[in-house]
Wavefront OBJ file of the C-alpha trace (Angstrom):
o trace
v 124.494 170.099 136.384
v 120.724 170.547 136.098
v 120.259 168.619 133.125
v 122.640 165.506 135.134
v 120.326 165.877 137.987
v 117.090 165.363 136.269
v 118.585 162.939 134.317
v 119.010 161.310 137.353
v 115.687 161.770 138.714
v 113.749 160.346 135.739
v 111.637 156.932 136.787
v 112.619 153.474 135.012
v 109.158 153.173 133.806
v 109.602 156.175 130.937
v 111.328 155.926 127.989
v 114.388 158.919 128.252
v 115.891 160.636 125.220
v 119.025 162.577 126.790
v 120.293 165.294 124.341
v 123.400 167.469 124.875
v 124.427 170.798 123.067
v 126.182 168.137 120.637
v 123.027 166.503 120.163
v 120.679 169.436 119.587
v 121.307 173.230 119.894
v 117.893 174.968 120.867
v 118.518 177.956 119.088
v 118.686 175.874 116.074
v 114.648 175.684 114.537
v 114.960 173.337 112.013
v 117.527 171.108 114.446
v 114.537 171.358 117.470
v 111.731 170.388 114.805
v 113.485 167.443 113.414
v 114.093 165.991 116.734
v 111.056 166.338 118.505
v 109.358 165.351 115.400
v 111.406 162.063 115.678
v 111.181 161.556 119.155
v 107.475 162.731 119.430
v 107.784 163.015 123.429
v 104.895 163.740 125.783
v 107.326 166.004 127.540
v 109.910 168.441 126.886
v 112.411 169.596 129.451
v 114.689 172.636 128.706
v 117.514 173.207 130.755
v 119.406 174.922 128.296
v 120.562 178.141 129.051
v 123.248 181.130 128.706
v 123.711 181.539 132.239
v 126.807 183.880 132.164
v 124.925 186.820 133.857
v 128.349 189.545 133.239
v 129.097 188.061 130.066
v 125.722 188.366 128.526
v 125.816 192.337 128.925
v 128.769 191.931 126.478
v 127.283 189.114 124.233
v 123.561 189.978 123.913
v 122.763 188.306 121.178
v 124.406 185.015 122.188
v 121.898 185.199 125.410
v 119.015 185.925 123.294
v 119.407 183.156 120.977
v 119.943 180.632 123.782
v 117.455 182.135 126.471
v 114.859 183.724 124.114
v 115.162 181.771 120.643
v 115.688 178.500 121.756
v 112.780 178.329 124.081
v 110.261 179.504 121.148
v 111.866 177.184 119.180
v 110.961 174.376 121.737
v 107.687 175.610 121.841
v 106.544 175.765 118.397
v 107.909 171.994 117.990
v 105.946 171.069 120.880
v 102.807 172.507 119.849
v 103.155 170.595 116.343
v 103.769 167.179 118.134
v 101.197 168.251 120.822
v 103.758 167.503 123.706
v 103.928 169.628 126.756
v 107.287 171.913 127.613
v 108.615 172.322 130.792
v 110.971 175.509 130.542
v 113.862 176.347 133.503
v 113.968 180.133 134.332
v 115.456 182.463 136.881
v 114.847 184.856 139.383
v 116.611 187.608 137.296
v 113.161 188.283 135.845
v 112.364 190.468 139.008
v 113.781 193.731 139.621
v 115.515 192.384 143.434
v 114.024 195.434 145.045
v 111.218 192.891 146.974
v 111.567 192.909 150.617
v 109.982 189.301 150.961
v 110.327 186.365 148.363
v 108.739 186.630 145.151
v 105.827 184.843 144.262
v 104.756 183.681 140.741
v 102.717 186.492 139.824
v 104.733 189.333 141.103
v 105.242 192.258 138.443
v 108.556 191.343 136.537
v 111.163 193.673 135.864
v 114.469 192.441 134.612
v 117.411 194.793 135.265
v 120.121 193.007 133.158
v 120.422 191.445 129.419
v 120.446 187.742 131.016
v 117.242 188.691 132.933
v 115.483 190.374 129.867
v 116.496 187.364 127.633
v 115.187 184.500 130.106
v 111.842 186.688 130.517
v 111.695 186.642 126.484
v 112.044 183.397 126.655
v 109.113 182.983 129.216
v 106.906 185.450 127.259
v 107.672 183.104 123.950
v 106.423 180.104 125.520
v 103.055 181.657 127.163
v 102.220 182.852 123.495
v 102.891 179.776 121.709
v 102.101 177.273 123.905
v 99.536 178.827 126.049
v 97.691 175.199 127.731
v 100.895 173.047 127.380
v 103.558 174.608 129.438
v 105.506 174.602 132.909
v 107.815 177.310 133.882
v 109.848 177.125 136.899
v 111.957 180.049 138.306
v 114.698 179.028 140.452
v 118.154 180.587 141.643
v 121.438 180.079 143.306
v 121.781 176.422 141.764
v 124.374 173.885 143.458
v 125.283 170.588 142.863
v 127.616 168.199 141.304
v 129.017 168.787 137.562
v 129.678 172.717 137.385
v 130.760 175.204 139.057
v 128.324 177.041 141.554
v 128.190 179.745 144.315
v 128.655 177.297 147.118
v 131.496 175.298 145.118
v 133.518 178.323 144.973
v 133.095 179.592 148.420
v 133.863 176.416 149.848
v 137.265 176.059 147.216
v 138.236 179.870 148.126
v 137.538 178.758 152.139
v 140.532 176.085 151.633
v 142.502 178.298 149.777
v 142.777 181.444 151.478
v 142.460 183.096 155.299
v 140.133 185.728 154.758
v 137.136 185.971 152.120
v 135.370 188.854 150.835
v 132.264 188.768 149.298
v 129.258 190.752 148.136
v 126.419 192.034 150.889
v 123.683 192.975 148.975
v 122.383 190.198 147.345
v 119.916 187.943 148.911
v 118.790 184.474 147.649
v 118.309 180.849 148.451
v 120.593 178.228 147.646
v 118.885 175.555 145.309
v 120.674 171.700 145.575
v 120.173 170.678 141.973
v 119.092 167.164 142.982
v 116.215 168.606 145.357
v 115.241 170.668 142.138
v 115.234 168.109 139.456
v 112.760 166.115 141.939
v 110.470 168.543 142.477
v 110.510 169.086 138.570
v 109.414 165.362 138.508
v 106.578 165.611 140.626
v 105.210 168.588 138.856
v 105.290 166.880 135.623
v 103.403 164.039 137.493
v 100.986 165.994 138.981
v 100.259 167.691 135.642
v 100.223 164.195 133.976
v 97.855 163.032 136.556
v 95.408 166.008 136.413
v 95.284 165.645 132.520
v 94.626 161.570 133.516
v 91.389 162.771 135.449
v 90.267 165.227 132.942
v 90.343 162.888 130.063
v 88.738 160.060 131.986
v 86.108 162.632 132.655
v 85.557 163.533 129.177
v 85.482 159.905 128.025
v 82.760 158.623 130.503
v 80.634 161.791 129.626
v 81.560 160.977 125.771
v 80.398 157.133 126.534
v 77.247 158.356 128.017
v 76.103 160.199 125.011
v 77.312 157.163 122.996
v 79.815 159.457 120.903
v 80.746 158.136 117.369
v 84.378 159.854 117.341
v 85.272 157.507 120.089
v 87.799 155.111 119.441
v 86.296 151.358 119.842
v 87.754 149.203 122.555
v 90.286 151.708 123.904
v 89.909 153.613 127.321
v 91.305 156.952 127.870
v 93.027 154.917 130.989
v 94.992 152.490 129.001
v 95.886 155.300 127.085
v 96.987 157.095 130.032
v 98.540 154.067 131.475
v 101.113 153.751 128.546
v 104.934 154.706 128.979
v 105.259 157.913 128.816
v 108.233 159.258 126.298
v 110.189 162.054 127.914
v 113.061 164.575 125.509
v 115.443 166.035 127.724
v 117.699 168.855 126.640
v 120.574 168.606 128.765
v 122.499 171.249 127.543
v 123.476 173.901 130.430
v 124.963 177.086 129.240
v 127.543 178.278 126.503
v 129.221 179.856 129.730
v 129.265 178.134 133.427
v 126.722 175.023 133.794
v 123.428 175.456 135.490
l 1 2 3 4 5 6 7 8 9 10 11 12 13 14 15 16 17 18 19 20 21 22 23 24 25 26 27 28 29 30 31 32 33 34 35 36 37 38 39 40 41 42 43 44 45 46 47 48 49 50 51 52 53 54 55 56 57 58 59 60 61 62 63 64 65 66 67 68 69 70 71 72 73 74 75 76 77 78 79 80 81 82 83 84 85 86 87 88 89 90 91 92 93 94 95 96 97 98 99 100 101 102 103 104 105 106 107 108 109 110 111 112 113 114 115 116 117 118 119 120 121 122 123 124 125 126 127 128 129 130 131 132 133 134 135 136 137 138 139 140 141 142 143 144 145 146 147 148 149 150 151 152 153 154 155 156 157 158 159 160 161 162 163 164 165 166 167 168 169 170 171 172 173 174 175 176 177 178 179 180 181 182 183 184 185 186 187 188 189 190 191 192 193 194 195 196 197 198 199 200 201 202 203 204 205 206 207 208 209 210 211 212 213 214 215 216 217 218 219 220 221 222 223 224 225 226 227 228 229 230 231 232 233 234 235 236 237 238 239 240 241
């Protein structure tokens, strides 16, 4: 679901390489390295995730492979090719006891196997790729292309005269295309920031007549070239994100 929305949000000005699980299993380190070395992307967007929260309690190894080992593999491959990694995570890294919306810098404390596996993936990315990553935590995704809470409630409302649901969970449903647009904007802002920083370095070096600069090629021209982005569109072993 999110992978499809991300693909639809990609601008026509980039070279897009869309990969599903049949094309690339993120938990396979050698496969990840081979694909990233071949494509040489500027950005890797990881939408892969084992998202069956309840099933993860009985399948912790499977959740760990996709949610923790997979992101670590992508981070190492990104580091080797000077790519940046945008990783999708979850509010399950928190303990759910807050009485206000969570902030990025709030203490984490996952209570489930799923949450712990996702947090392990975040930590691996920070350790391996400290200066070239974005981690976006989201919750309650809904949209076209996969089962989700909103679709389930709408279906049950049509089928049953009365519904019974839990009343101790609070969240903000997130429309997958809206999240995809936000991800695109985040990458663009990071790219623009990198462009400005690189231009400042170029101007500073030019004033000092740095001999290492390639002749006749400005940073602005290099930044303006098309961006190659590799999207991993796998959306979970169980339900789609």
